[in-house]
C-alpha positions in Angstrom: 129.4 -29.0 -36.9 128.1 -30.3 -33.7 130.6 -31.5 -31.0 129.9 -33.6 -28.3 132.1 -33.6 -25.6 132.3 -33.2 -21.9 135.5 -31.0 -22.2 135.3 -27.6 -21.2 134.5 -24.6 -24.1 137.9 -22.9 -23.0 139.9 -25.8 -23.6 138.2 -26.5 -27.2 138.6 -23.0 -28.3 140.8 -21.1 -26.2 140.6 -17.6 -25.6 143.3 -15.0 -26.6 146.2 -14.9 -23.8 145.4 -11.2 -23.2 142.2 -12.2 -21.7 143.8 -14.5 -19.1 146.5 -11.7 -18.0 144.0 -9.7 -16.2 142.8 -12.5 -14.4 144.0 -13.8 -10.9 143.4 -16.3 -8.0 143.2 -14.6 -4.6 141.9 -15.3 -1.5 139.6 -12.6 -0.2 138.4 -13.6 3.7 139.3 -17.1 3.5 137.5 -17.3 0.0 139.9 -18.3 -3.1 138.4 -16.6 -5.8 139.1 -16.2 -9.6 138.9 -12.5 -10.1 139.4 -9.8 -13.3 141.9 -6.8 -12.3 139.7 -3.5 -12.6 141.4 -0.1 -11.8 143.3 0.0 -8.7 142.5 -2.4 -6.0 139.0 -3.2 -7.3 138.3 -6.7 -9.0 135.7 -8.2 -10.4 134.5 -12.0 -9.3 134.5 -14.5 -12.2 134.5 -17.6 -10.1 134.6 -19.4 -6.8 137.4 -21.8 -6.1 136.4 -22.9 -3.0 135.2 -26.2 -2.3 133.0 -25.2 0.7 129.5 -25.1 -0.7 128.6 -21.9 2.0 130.8 -20.0 -0.1 128.8 -20.5 -2.9 125.7 -19.5 -1.2 127.3 -16.0 -0.3 125.8 -13.5 -2.6 129.4 -11.4 -1.8 131.1 -13.7 -3.8 128.5 -14.0 -6.7 130.0 -13.8 -10.2 130.0 -10.4 -11.3 130.0 -8.9 -8.2 132.9 -6.4 -7.6 135.4 -6.6 -4.5 138.4 -4.5 -3.3 141.3 -6.1 -2.4 143.5 -4.9 0.4 
């Protein structure tokens, strides 16, 4: 079956709710980020939620990067 749509895959084929329980939107150094909680204060960046294009160019917030929340 081929499905032609502009809808994101997550809306058509939702993941289990346990996947979303570990995700959180945080602001790190003024940049809003969607992160996945790891152990302790450590998180992995999943998505940059900012409207500022310069935030997307910063390698410190590249998806997959680990950051420490204070």
